[in-house]
C-alpha positions in Angstrom: -4.2 1.3 -31.1 -5.7 0.1 -27.8 -5.7 -3.6 -27.2 -6.9 -5.9 -24.4 -4.4 -7.9 -22.3 -3.5 -11.4 -23.6 -4.8 -13.2 -20.6 -8.4 -12.3 -21.5 -8.0 -13.4 -25.1 -6.9 -16.8 -24.0 -9.9 -17.3 -21.8 -11.0 -21.0 -22.4 -13.7 -21.1 -25.0 -13.5 -17.5 -26.1 -11.6 -18.0 -29.4 -14.0 -20.8 -30.3 -16.9 -18.3 -30.0 -15.1 -16.0 -32.4 -14.4 -18.9 -34.8 -18.1 -19.7 -34.6 -19.5 -16.2 -35.2 -16.9 -14.0 -36.8 -16.9 -15.3 -40.4 -19.0 -15.8 -43.5 -20.5 -12.3 -43.5 -21.1 -12.1 -39.8 -19.0 -10.3 -37.1 -18.6 -10.8 -33.4 -17.1 -8.5 -30.7 -16.6 -8.7 -27.0 -18.6 -5.9 -25.3 -19.4 -4.2 -22.0 -18.0 -5.2 -18.6 -15.4 -7.7 -19.8 -13.7 -5.0 -22.0 -14.1 -2.3 -19.4 -12.7 -4.4 -16.6 -9.8 -5.8 -18.6 -8.7 -2.3 -19.6 -8.9 -1.2 -15.9 -6.9 -4.2 -14.7 -9.9 -5.5 -12.8 -11.1 -9.2 -12.7 -13.4 -10.3 -15.5 -16.3 -12.5 -14.5 -18.5 -13.0 -17.6 -17.7 -12.3 -21.2 -20.6 -10.9 -23.3 -20.5 -11.1 -27.1 -22.3 -8.8 -29.6 -22.8 -10.1 -33.1 -24.4 -9.2 -36.4 -25.8 -12.7 -36.6 -29.5 -13.1 -35.9 -30.5 -15.4 -33.0 -31.6 -18.2 -35.2 -28.3 -18.1 -37.0 -26.4 -18.1 -33.7 -28.4 -21.2 -32.6 -27.8 -22.9 -36.0 -24.0 -22.3 -36.0 -23.8 -23.5 -32.4 -25.7 -26.7 -33.2 -23.5 -27.4 -36.2 -20.4 -27.0 -34.0 -21.8 -29.4 -31.4 -22.2 -26.7 -28.8 -25.2 -26.3 -26.6 -27.1 -23.0 -27.1 -29.9 -21.8 -24.8 -32.4 -19.2 -25.9 -32.1 -17.3 -22.6 -33.4 -14.0 -23.9 -34.1 -14.7 -27.5 -36.9 -12.2 -27.8 -34.3 -9.5 -27.2 -31.6 -11.3 -29.3 -29.7 -13.1 -26.5 -28.5 -16.7 -26.8 -26.2 -18.3 -24.2 -23.6 -20.7 -25.7 -21.9 -23.2 -23.5 -18.3 -24.1 -24.3 -16.9 -26.8 -22.0 -19.6 -25.7 -19.5 -18.5 -22.1 -19.6 -21.4 -19.7 -20.6 -21.0 -16.9 -23.2 -24.0 -14.6 -23.6 -24.3 -13.7 -27.3 -26.6 -10.9 -28.3 -27.5 -9.7 -31.7 -26.9 -6.0 -32.4 -29.9 -3.9 -31.5 -31.6 -0.6 -31.8 -34.3 0.7 -29.5 -37.5 1.7 -31.3 -39.7 2.2 -28.2 -39.0 2.5 -24.4 -41.3 3.1 -21.5 -38.7 3.6 -18.7 -38.7 -0.1 -17.7 -38.2 -2.1 -20.9 -37.5 -1.5 -24.5 -38.9 -2.7 -27.8 -35.9 -3.4 -30.1 -35.1 -4.3 -33.7 -32.0 -6.1 -34.7 -29.3 -4.3 -36.6 -25.8 -4.8 -38.2 -24.1 -1.6 -37.1 -21.9 -1.7 -34.0 -21.9 2.1 -33.8 -25.7 2.1 -33.7 -25.6 -0.6 -31.1 -23.3 1.5 -29.0 -25.6 4.4 -29.0 -28.4 2.5 -27.2 -26.1 1.5 -24.2 -25.9 3.4 -21.0 -22.4 4.7 -20.2 -19.5 5.3 -22.5 -17.2 3.0 -20.6 -19.7 0.2 -21.1 -19.9 0.6 -24.9 -16.4 -0.5 -25.8 -16.0 -3.4 -28.2 -13.1 -5.7 -28.9 -12.5 -8.3 -31.6 -10.9 -11.7 -31.3 -7.4 -10.2 -31.5 -8.2 -7.8 -28.6 -8.3 -4.6 -30.7 -10.7 -2.2 -29.0 -13.3 -0.2 -31.0 -14.7 3.0 -29.4 -17.7 4.8 -31.0 -18.7 7.0 -28.1 -15.5 8.3 -26.3 -15.5 5.5 -23.8 -11.7 5.1 -23.8 -11.1 8.7 -22.7 -13.7 8.5 -20.0 -12.3 5.2 -18.8 -8.8 6.8 -18.6 -10.3 9.6 -16.4 -12.5 7.2 -14.4 -15.4 9.3 -15.5 -18.9 7.7 -15.7 -20.8 9.5 -18.4 -24.0 8.7 -20.2 -23.9 8.2 -23.9 -25.6 11.2 -25.6 -28.3 13.0 -23.6 -28.5 12.0 -20.0 -32.2 12.7 -19.8 -33.0 10.5 -22.7 -30.8 7.6 -21.4 -32.6 7.7 -18.1 -36.1 8.0 -19.6 -35.3 4.8 -21.6 -34.8 2.9 -18.3 -35.1 4.6 -14.9 -32.9 2.0 -13.3 -30.1 3.9 -15.0 -30.4 6.4 -12.1 -29.2 3.8 -9.7 -26.7 2.4 -12.1 -25.2 5.9 -12.4 -24.5 5.9 -8.7 -23.3 2.3 -8.6 -21.0 2.6 -11.5 -19.5 5.8 -10.2 -18.9 4.2 -6.8 -17.4 1.1 -8.4 -15.3 2.6 -11.3 -15.4 6.4 -11.0 -13.2 8.9 -9.4 -13.8 12.5 -8.4 -17.2 14.1 -8.5 -20.2 12.6 -10.2 -20.8 13.8 -13.8 -22.9 16.9 -13.2 -25.1 16.5 -16.3 -25.9 13.0 -15.3 -26.6 14.0 -11.7 -28.9 16.8 -12.6 -30.9 14.6 -15.0 -31.2 11.9 -12.2 -32.5 14.5 -9.8 -35.0 15.8 -12.2 -36.2 12.3 -13.1 -35.9 10.5 -9.8 -39.7 10.0 -9.5 -39.3 7.5 -12.3 -37.8 5.1 -9.8 -41.3 4.5 -8.6 -42.0 2.7 -11.9 -39.4 0.1 -11.2 -39.9 -3.2 -9.4 -38.5 -3.5 -5.9 -36.4 -6.5 -7.0 -34.5 -4.4 -9.6 -34.0 -1.6 -7.1 -32.7 -4.1 -4.5 -30.2 -5.7 -6.9 -28.6 -2.3 -7.7 -28.6 -1.1 -4.1 -27.0 -4.3 -2.8 -24.3 -4.0 -5.4 -23.8 -0.4 -4.6 -23.3 -1.1 -0.9 -20.1 -3.1 -1.6 -18.6 -0.8 -4.2 -15.3 0.8 -3.3 -16.6 4.4 -3.4 -19.9 3.7 -1.7 -19.5 6.2 1.2 -19.0 9.3 -1.0 -21.6 8.2 -3.4 -24.2 7.5 -0.7 -23.5 11.0 0.7 -24.5 12.5 -2.6 -27.6 10.3 -2.7 -28.6 11.3 0.8 -28.0 15.0 0.3 -30.1 15.0 -3.0 -32.9 13.0 -1.5 -32.4 9.7 -3.2 -31.9 7.5 -0.1 -35.0 8.8 1.5 -36.9 8.2 -1.7 -35.6 4.6 -1.9 -35.5 3.5 1.7 -37.8 6.0 3.4 -35.7 6.5 6.5 -32.5 7.9 8.1 -29.1 7.2 6.5 -26.0 6.9 8.7 -23.6 7.3 5.9 -20.6 8.2 8.0 -21.1 5.2 10.2 -21.5 2.9 7.2 -18.2 4.2 5.8 -16.5 2.7 8.9 -17.6 -0.8 7.9 -14.6 -2.3 6.0 -16.2 -5.7 5.4 -17.7 -6.0 1.9 -21.0 -7.3 3.3 -24.1 -5.7 1.8 -26.4 -6.7 4.6 -24.1 -5.5 7.4 -23.6 -2.2 5.6 -27.3 -1.8 5.0 -28.0 -2.4 8.7 -25.4 0.2 9.7 -26.7 2.6 7.2 -30.5 2.4 7.8 -31.4 0.8 11.1 -32.8 2.6 14.1 -35.5 0.3 15.5 -37.0 -3.1 14.8 -39.8 -1.3 12.8 -37.2 -0.4 10.2 -36.6 -4.0 9.3 -40.1 -4.4 8.0 -39.8 -1.2 6.0 -36.5 -2.2 4.4 -37.8 -5.7 3.7 -40.8 -4.2 1.8 -38.9 -1.5 -0.1 -35.9 -3.7 -1.0 -37.6 -7.1 -1.2 -35.1 -8.6 1.2 -35.0 -12.3 1.8 -36.2 -13.8 5.0 -32.6 -14.6 6.0 -31.5 -11.0 5.4 -34.5 -9.6 7.3 -33.7 -12.0 10.2 -30.1 -10.8 10.3 -31.2 -7.1 10.3 -33.7 -7.8 13.0 -30.9 -9.1 15.3 -28.9 -6.0 14.5 -31.9 -3.8 15.5 -32.3 -5.7 18.7 -28.6 -5.1 19.5 -28.9 -1.4 18.8 -31.9 -1.3 21.2 -30.4 -3.6 23.9 -26.9 -2.0 24.0 -28.1 1.5 23.2 -26.0 3.2 25.8 -23.5 2.4 28.6 -20.8 -0.2 28.9 -21.4 -3.6 27.4 -21.1 -6.2 30.1 -19.7 -9.6 29.2 -22.6 -11.6 30.8 -25.1 -9.7 28.7 -23.0 -10.0 25.6 -22.9 -13.8 26.1 -26.6 -13.9 26.6 -27.2 -11.9 23.4 -24.8 -14.2 21.5 -26.6 -17.3 22.7 -30.1 -16.1 22.0 -29.3 -14.4 18.7 -26.4 -16.3 17.4 -22.7 -15.8 17.0 -23.1 -13.9 13.7 -25.6 -11.6 15.3 -23.1 -10.8 18.1 -20.3 -10.1 15.6 -22.7 -7.9 13.5 -23.7 -6.1 16.7 -20.1 -5.3 17.6 -19.4 -4.0 14.2 -22.5 -1.9 13.9 -22.2 -0.4 17.4 -18.5 0.4 16.8 -19.3 2.0 13.5 -22.0 4.2 15.1 -19.8 5.1 18.0 -16.1 4.4 17.5 -15.4 5.2 21.2 -17.5 2.3 22.5 -15.8 -0.8 23.8 -17.5 -3.7 21.9 -14.9 -6.3 22.8 -17.3 -8.3 25.0 -19.6 -8.9 22.0 -16.6 -10.0 19.9 -15.5 -12.3 22.7 -19.0 -13.7 23.2 -19.3 -14.5 19.5 -16.0 -16.3 19.7 -16.9 -18.2 22.8 -20.4 -19.2 21.9 -20.7 -23.0 21.4 -22.7 -24.4 18.5 -24.9 -26.6 20.7 -26.5 -26.4 24.1 -25.0 -28.7 26.8 -28.5 -29.5 28.1 -30.9 -32.0 26.7 -34.3 -33.4 27.5 -32.9 -36.9 27.5 -30.4 -36.0 30.3 -33.2 -34.4 32.4 -35.5 -37.3 32.0 -32.6 -39.6 33.1 -32.4 -37.4 36.3 -36.1 -38.0 37.0 -37.7 -34.9 35.5 -41.1 -35.7 34.0 -41.5 -34.9 30.3 -43.7 -31.9 29.7 -43.6 -28.1 29.7 -41.5 -27.9 32.9 -38.7 -29.8 31.1 -38.4 -27.1 28.4 -38.5 -24.3 31.1 -35.7 -25.9 33.0 -33.5 -26.1 29.8 -34.3 -22.5 28.9 -33.4 -21.3 32.4 -30.2 -23.3 32.5 -29.1 -22.1 29.1 -29.5 -18.4 30.1 -27.5 -18.9 33.3 -24.9 -20.9 31.4 -24.6 -18.0 28.9 -24.4 -15.4 31.6 -21.5 -17.2 33.2 -19.6 -17.2 29.9 -20.4 -20.8 28.6 -18.4 -22.8 31.2 -17.6 -26.4 30.4 -18.8 -27.6 33.8 -22.6 -27.4 33.8 -23.8 -29.8 36.5 -24.3 -27.1 39.1 -26.1 -24.8 36.7 -28.5 -27.6 35.8 -29.2 -28.5 39.4 -29.9 -24.8 40.2 -32.3 -24.6 37.2 -34.2 -27.7 38.3 -34.5 -26.4 41.9 -35.6 -22.9 40.7 -38.3 -24.2 38.3 -41.6 -25.0 39.9 
């Protein structure tokens, strides 16, 4: 008998959920990621509950117990119950009766085995009761033991139900799998990859950003590149080997290392992956670094100017991306510039006006000139001479 570790079972609020739902003709089981991760010895974030109880009954029982219940996805049977402010997502057992590749029409059921059949991968269809006893209807325990990410039933059918499962295949293999990708799953994904065009860019973005920080991302992206998935999703080159050298679990940094060549790539990536403005701004700074420091030694004055104009984070990103692209390059000046860069400029309009400079456009020009010279000299503490030179040089 396979059982979950005790520390999961004693999660605050969990046993109260079982007391609420696992009696009087209804059953409740933990399901999905919590069970999978606990068995793999990985951290558990959220605990999802599957139950035979209909959503209205779940809501009624929660109210009687004095617990807050939110109908977060009630059309699909999901209610979120808060126990001491900790959320538990409770979903009534379901069976798909119609799918279109993006969403499913479901009916509620009472059979855990039928509920398992509608899920994506075998390792995600493991259930556990309040005592931690694991129930496996689809061979998930064996696949979990071998770190094998496998679709439940026919891979083509699973993908046609929701084309996002193509990307989930790659992400779950990168995060939890070992060895080669399941070949039946990969062949089905290749044959059906045009179905990705039906998905919203937001859903694609969410999967890709999670994939980029998975432990096996480099090997998985190499498969995706070789089989045309990366070009289909991002529409450009893919520096997989360079990205593999980025040890930081930073999805934006890894995306820039993987996909940037020029500033034009930022707009393309923002459109295809629905990047936020902050993410696009960060990628744009990386692109400018790739262009500015394309070849040759990186001089400290230029590194400091880049750090001042683009920011300390941009200088650090630039150093990491450039090193990943060419491990032989000396990017120490950029690291040093990022460390040395002050938060604020030592020059202000108030100081200039006190020295007799008339307010107006010239004042801003003097400050800009002084800041660049100050950066080129490595951000010295003494700035009087720099400011005097800027005043004299600005007509």
